[in-house]
C-alpha positions as semicolon CSV with decimal commas, in nm:
position;residue;x (nm);y (nm);z (nm)
1;M;5,220;0,914;-1,917
2;S;4,893;0,949;-1,729
3;D;5,021;0,720;-1,453
4;L;5,291;0,979;-1,377
5;V;5,054;1,272;-1,343
6;T;4,965;1,378;-0,992
7;T;4,612;1,463;-0,896
8;S;4,718;1,707;-0,626
9;R;4,621;2,074;-0,608
10;F;4,736;2,267;-0,914
11;D;4,925;2,592;-0,867
12;D;4,758;2,868;-1,070
13;D;5,094;3,039;-1,115
14;L;5,208;2,745;-1,331
15;E;4,940;2,797;-1,596
16;L;5,028;2,957;-1,929
17;P;4,775;2,997;-2,212
18;G;4,848;2,759;-2,498
19;Y;5,038;2,510;-2,281
20;A;4,938;2,197;-2,096
21;V;5,113;2,166;-1,759
22;R;5,119;1,855;-1,540
23;Q;5,276;1,828;-1,198
24;I;5,487;1,522;-1,128
25;D;5,537;1,430;-0,764
26;G;5,871;1,304;-0,640
27;A;5,750;0,947;-0,596
28;S;5,651;0,933;-0,965
29;A;5,969;1,093;-1,100
30;A;6,144;0,774;-1,208
31;K;6,399;0,922;-1,452
32;E;6,653;1,199;-1,466
33;Y;6,578;1,491;-1,701
34;T;6,748;1,815;-1,803
35;C;6,552;2,134;-1,749
36;P;6,533;2,333;-2,076
37;D;6,547;2,664;-1,888
38;C;6,845;2,634;-1,656
39;G;7,015;2,331;-1,812
40;N;7,050;2,162;-1,474
41;V;6,945;1,809;-1,390
42;I;6,602;1,723;-1,255
43;A;6,705;1,428;-1,043
44;E;6,517;1,102;-1,016
45;G;6,269;1,146;-0,730
46;E;6,249;1,527;-0,765
47;A;5,904;1,681;-0,806
48;H;5,875;1,888;-1,125
49;V;5,636;1,978;-1,408
50;V;5,591;1,847;-1,760
51;V;5,491;2,113;-2,013
52;W;5,392;2,099;-2,378
53;P;5,208;2,313;-2,633
54;V;4,838;2,222;-2,636
55;G;4,782;1,968;-2,911
56;D;5,148;1,871;-2,949
57;S;5,249;1,634;-2,671
58;D;5,554;1,526;-2,874
59;L;5,709;1,856;-2,764
60;R;5,666;1,791;-2,391
61;R;5,957;1,893;-2,170
62;H;6,034;1,841;-1,803
63;W;6,100;2,163;-1,610
64;H;6,191;2,248;-1,253
65;R;5,879;2,402;-1,099
66;H;6,060;2,725;-1,016
67;C;6,206;2,750;-1,369
68;W;5,863;2,704;-1,528
69;R;5,711;2,955;-1,283
70;M;5,974;3,210;-1,396
71;E;5,894;3,134;-1,763
72;V;5,525;3,199;-1,693
73;R;5,611;3,531;-1,526
74;R;5,834;3,631;-1,819
75;S;5,560;3,542;-2,068
76;D;5,292;3,723;-1,867
77;G;5,509;4,034;-1,868
78;A;5,553;4,014;-2,244
79;A;5,178;3,988;-2,294
80;S;5,102;4,302;-2,091
């Protein structure tokens, strides 16, 4: 999977403690996925993020960036 991971600037608002987050650029997005948040398709060629609990990459999921960003905001609110 490392060949799919971008090395571009990382958005701090995508970080969530306990989760690894990797940005995938559109050129590297070679498959279609379903976002676990909204249930809509992440089309081939669409930039997105891959997220998994630290230490358990078998649970990685592909999310729309905006959906993951909303999940981070929801989780940050719950932690306050």
